[in-house]
Structures are given as structure tokens and as C-alpha cells.
N, C-alpha and C positions, 0 to 999 in steps of 0.2 A: 572344431573352432567351441567353446564352449556357449552355455546361453546367457546372452547380456543381460537378460533379466536378474539375475544370481547376484551381478556386481551391484548394478546402478540404481534408483528408484525407477519407478516406473514414468515414462516418459522420458527420462533422461538419459536411456540408450541411443533414442534416436536422435539429442540434439549431439553428443559426440562422437569422434572421428572412429572409425573402424579401430582402429590399432587402441586407441584410450581406450575404449573398450574393454579386449583382449586382455591389455595390460591392468586394469581396474581384477577383471577375470583371475588372471593371476595371481595378484595378489589373494586374493580369500582363498582360489584352491592351495596357492602352496604353503600358506600361514595353515591349512588344516595338515597339510604332510605333513610340515613341521612339529607339528604338534603329536605326532604318531610316534607310537615305542616302538624301539628298535637300533640296530647296530647304525652307527654313521654312518657307515655305506649305504644300508637301507633307507634310511630316512633321505640321504642326501640323494640318490638314484630317485625317490618317489618325488620329494620336492621337483627337482630337474622334471623330471615325469610330467608332472603339472605344467610346470613352466613352458615346454617345449608344446603340447598340447594347446596352454593359451593364446599361445604365440603365432602359433605355426610355426615349430622351427624344422628346419630340413634336420640338425644336426645341435645337438647340445652337447657339453665337454666342459667339464671340471677340470680347473688347474690349480695346483696351490705349489708355493715356493718351496722349492728343490733345498735350500739351504739357508741358514739366517744369512744375511747381507752379501747375498750373491743375485744378482740381476735374473734370474730362470726361474721359469714356473716347470714341472713336470706336469705331462698327464696322471688324473687321479681315476675319474670316472667317466664314459660317455655314453649317449643314449643316441640315438638314429632312428627316424621313420623314416623320410623320400629324402633319404641323404646325398640323389643325385650318384651315387659312388665316390664318395667322397670319402677319403682318408683324415685323422687330425692326429696331426702333428706328438710324435712323445714327448719333445721338450720344446721351449721356445725359449730365446738366450734375446736380452734386451743387453743395449749400452747401456751408461748410468744414467744420462739425459734421458733418454728415450722410458727408460722405469719411474723415474720421477715424475716426468711428464703424465705419463700413462694412469700411476696409481697411489700419487700422493694426494689428490685431490679425490680418490673415490667420486667420479662421472666417469660413465654410462660414453662408450665411443662407437660410432657405426663409420664403419668402412664401405664403399660404393665400390672397389676399385679392384681389381686381384692382386694387386703389391699395394700392402698395407705401407704409411710412408712411415710408423712408426716402428712395427713390428712386422715380420715376413709372416706374409699371409700362413695361418696355420694348416691350412686345409690344403691336402692332394688332391684333385686336379686344385690349383686354387678357384675359392669361394667366391662368386659375384659379389655375393652381397653378407655379412658377418659383423658381429656386433661384438665387442667386449666388457662386461658387468663386471668391474671391480666389487669384491666379497669383504667388505672393513669391517672390524667393531672396537670401538675406544681405540681408532685409529690403528690397530693394528690390523695388516693385510694376510686376512686369510686363507686366499686364491683368489681366482677370476674364473668366471661361466664365460664362457667363448662357443658362439652358437653363428650358425647359416640359414641362410632364411634366401627361397626361390624372391622373393620379391623386397624392394629395399623397406628398409623403418625410417618412416619418416622421424626427424632427432629435433621435434617444434617442443618447448618450453613445457608445456603439460606432459609429452611422454614423455621426455627428458627426465621429468621428475619421477613418474611412473616408475622406470626402468630405475631411478635410483632406489627409490624406496624398497623396489624390490630385491634388489641387491643388498640392503642396509636388512631387510626382513633376512637372507639367505644367510647371508656372516652370521646373524643374530642367533640364528636356530641351528645351522651348523656348529658354531661356539658352541652351542648349549649341548648339544648333540657328545662333542666329542669332551666336554668336560663331565658329563656323566658317566663315558667311558672311564676317563680316566678316575672315577671314586671308584668307578665299582671294579677297575685295577687294584684302587688302592686296598677295596674289602674282601679282595682274594687276597693279596698280598696278606695283611695283618690275620685271617684264619691261617693261613701257610703256617706265619709266623706263631701264632698260637696253639696250633697244633705241631710243632715241633718242640715246641716249650712243655706241651706236656708228655709227649711221647719222652723227652729227656729226661725231663726230672723227676718223671711220675714212674712208666711203664718199662722204659730201659733200663731205670736202676734194680726194677724188683726181676726183671728179665736177668739182669746180670749177674743178681745176686744170687738166682734160681741157678744160673748154669756153674754157679761156685759150690755151690751146696752138691747139685751134682756130679760134680767134677771131686768133692770132698768124699763122697760116699761108695764113689768107685773105685777110693783107694785101699778100702773096706780098714774103716776107722775101728775104736773099740765101740762096745755095745750103747755105752752111754753117751760120746761123743756122737753114733751115730743118727742115735735117736735125738739129738737137740739139732743135729742139720739136718734130718726130715720135718724137724718142727717147723725151723727156719725158713725149708724150704717151702713145706704147705704154706705159710703166713706168706712170701711172696709172691707164689702161682694165685694165691687168694687174692691178694692187693692187687696185681693186674689185673684178674678178671674183673675185679669191680672196676677199676678205672676203663675199661674196656665199654666194657656198659653201660656205664655214664657218660661217656663221652659220645656213644650211639644215639643213647636216646637225648641228647644235646642236640646232635646232628641232624638228627629227624624231627627233632621240634623246631617253629618257627618262632619268628616273635610273636607273642601273643597280641590278638587284637584287643582291638579296645583301648582305654585309657593307658596312661605309662604307670598308673601306679597297681595296674592290673597285672602288667606286667612283672613288676619288681613282686606283688605278693606270689604271681604262679609261680614263677623264679624258685623266691626264699617256701614253698611249699614243696619243691623237688627233691630240693634238699632235706626238708622236714621226712620226707619219706626215705629216704638216704639214714637217718639217723641224728641228724646235726640237727636240734632244738634251735628254729630261727624264731626272735621277738623283732616285727617289722614296724615301726610305726610312721606311718604317714601323714603329714603335717596340710593339710588342709586339701582345698579341689585342686586335681590333676590339671598339671598345663599343658597346653596344645603344645604338642611337640613334635618335631621331626621321625620318620618311620628309623631316618641312618641315626638320629640320637638318641631313639629309644634302642635300637639294637646296640648300641655302644653303650647307654646307661646300664641293661642288662647282662651284656657281654666283661662288665669290670665287675660288676656283682657277683655273677659267675665264679670269675676267676677268684676274687678275694675270699670267698666261700668256701669254694677248693683249697685255697690254702689254708683256711682253717683248718679244714674238714681232715685234711691230711698231717700238718705239722704241728700246728698248736698246742694236739695234747688235750684239748679240753670239745666236749658234744654239745656247744652250746654257742649263738654269734645274738648282736644286738645290730639292725638294719633300722637306718632313720634316714629319710628324703624327705624334702620339701621346699619350693619353689616361691620363692620373690623374686627378687632383680634379677637372680640365677636359679639355677639347679643347686643341692648338696645333697649329696649322697653319702651316709657316712659307717662303714662297719667296722663292728670292733670287737673285738674275743678278749679276753683275760685268760690266755695264753701264754707258753713260754717264750714268745717274744725273739727275738733276734737283735745282735749290734749289726746296727746299719753300716758302721766302720768296715766290719769285717768279713761283711754277704759277701758270696759269690753274685756276682753279676752277670749281665746277659754275655758281654766277652767271654765269661765262662761256662756258655752252657746253661746257666740258668737264665729265661727268659719271659718269666711269667709276669712277674712286676711292670720290665718292660715296656712289653707288651699293653698292661693294663696304660701307662705312661702316655703312649705313642698314640690308646685310641683317644685317650682327652685329647691330646693335642692335635691332632688333626681334626679334630670337631671344636677348634678354639678354648679347650677348658686345659683342665689344671688337676694331675694328681700326686696327693701327698702322703705320706706313710710316714707314722710316727710309731717308734716305737724300742723298744729296749727289753735284753734278758732279763726273762721272768716278772715284765710286766706286761704282756701283753701286745696286741697289735690295734691301731686304728688307720684305717684306710678312707681318705676323702675324697668324694672327686665333687669338682666345681664346673658343670658349664653355663652357660650361657643361655639365655631364652632366646 
């Protein structure tokens, strides 16, 4: 059991029931565990471990809904102390009435008999004392913590409130950890699509041209045609090499620390080092934005400058960024432009603009591309503050 003075003001611990003191300690320690970094499984394991220690539980098992709309819970994670040889069931089946009674209210429940009146005892051999703590957030059931204890848990109003708070805290923490994992998976998927776009739109085309020229040279063409083919081959290999080196630099670089303006300037300087002159205009003081928003802005800027470098036929670009009610970044060039009505899209394998648009949309923003043949291109990114 934890030191009661860590959870209660001096002197108060002596006037509270031990289980209430343990509950307050559990709230504090579980809260700390839920703010740690790591995977959903790691955070859940740490938080449940703190709960088991604080409340002196034999076993604590996290169950999650087996499927939407089905009154079934399946075992997700279990931690054991002095479990007394108990084994937790892999799956708990409820009838509809028992499911609503158990979880609609989100209230903790304590059982003091081997056979539960609501659901079969989840432990084998049956635990003498066990409790069910629903985990809900925003009215949605995330799961339930089911625990056994060697001594009964008193469910007086104060203890019930503490357990309910503990369930809400666990539910909110696990929901946050799950959302963080989903966001990370989304970022990985976006990076995969970005790399696919660059490989298809750049590297694959350069290498395909090189293969064609090599095949042509093997056919022993006339000397003049062979010289022209070798020149095209050299250009294709050089372009492929330049693209690979540039991407390796980008993959090894992290989003710059410091302000958003510093990140934008650093990105533009990288392209200036590759021979693309970039005129940067920064509007006022840099806003406070999340690391994820900064990453989206930098990656959209990088993709737009890559397109200018590869396709626009010019060696300069203008970048402006400002923040008022929203962040607005504009990238302009005076190059060849294109006809949006006839341009190839992501369904044709040209993924660059589509990836930029998806990045903006997933951050609550929008991307606009204004262009026409021989009229240059303007890419505008808008993100909410």
C-alpha cells in the first residue's frame, strides 16, 4: 500500500477509512502513470499496476468490447499479484439487460459471492470478492477493469465516488493513449504515401528512362543517335541520384526546433543550397503551434518546392506565411504551370498534390492550387490556429 500522506493533507488520512485513503492514493498514482509516454499497452499496464498496488488487489484485468453492438467483453491485459491461483476468463458474455445495467450508468460494482448475479464470476476458481469498474468517456464504453481482492471492498458513497473517479480517469487516459497511437499510425501512412509519390513521380521515371536508353544502346544504333542516347542516360541517372540524395537528407532531418518561422526558413535554405532561390516573407511574430502542425506546414512546403524544382522550369520561388485567425502559407512560381482539368491525379499514380491536400485536411485545414499553362502555380495552405 502507498504512503497515505502522499494522497491526503496532513492529519486528514487518520480521519478517513483506509480504503478511501488507498483510493485517493490510487487516483494520484494512476494519474501520473497515464501521463507517461509509450504505447497504449505500456501506459495501460503501468496505470493498472499502480491501481493494483494502491488498492491491494490480487489481480486486475482490463477487458474491452469484443465488437460494436455485441454485449461481450474480451480480455486485453492482465496483471497479477498474489492471485491465489486465479485465472481470468478470456471472454465475458452478457445478456442485453445485464449489459445495460452493468455499463450504461458507468458505476463501479462490488461482488461478494462466488457467483455474480450480473455475470458469471470472471475468475477460476471463483474469486470470493471482486469488483467491476466500467471505463467510459463521452458516453462511450472503452472497456472495464475487473479485479479480485482477498478482502471485501466497502461500497459506501465516498468509496463509490472514488472508484467512479478512478474509472473516469482510466477511461480518459486510455482514450488519449489510443488516439495518440491512431495519430501516429496516420503520420506513418502519410509518410508512406509521400515516399510512394516521390518514387513514382521522380525516381521511377528517371530509372525507367535509363533502362530504355540502355536497351537502345545495346541495339548498336548509329554513332550520332548513340551519343544522344548516352546524354539522355546520363541526365536520367544524374536526376535519380540527385533525388535520392535529397530525400535521404530530408528523411534524416527532423522538424527544426524553435519557432514555426525558423522551421520555414530552414526548409527554404535547404532548397537554396540545391540551386532553387527562395524569397521568404514572414508576417509578424510566429504563432504558437503544435509539433504536428509544424510538421504538416514543413512537409507541404517541401513538396511544393520539390515540384517547382522538378517541373516548373524556373529556378526561383516566393514563399510567404502569416498568422492571424489562421495560418496562411503561399508558395508561388512563374513557371510553366499546368492545366488542372487534364493533369494526372493520384488515381494515375501522381500522388504529390493529393498527399499535400490530405495532410492539410487531416489537420483541419485546406490546400488550394491555382495554376494554368504558362501562368505559373500558386499553392496556398490554410490551417486553423
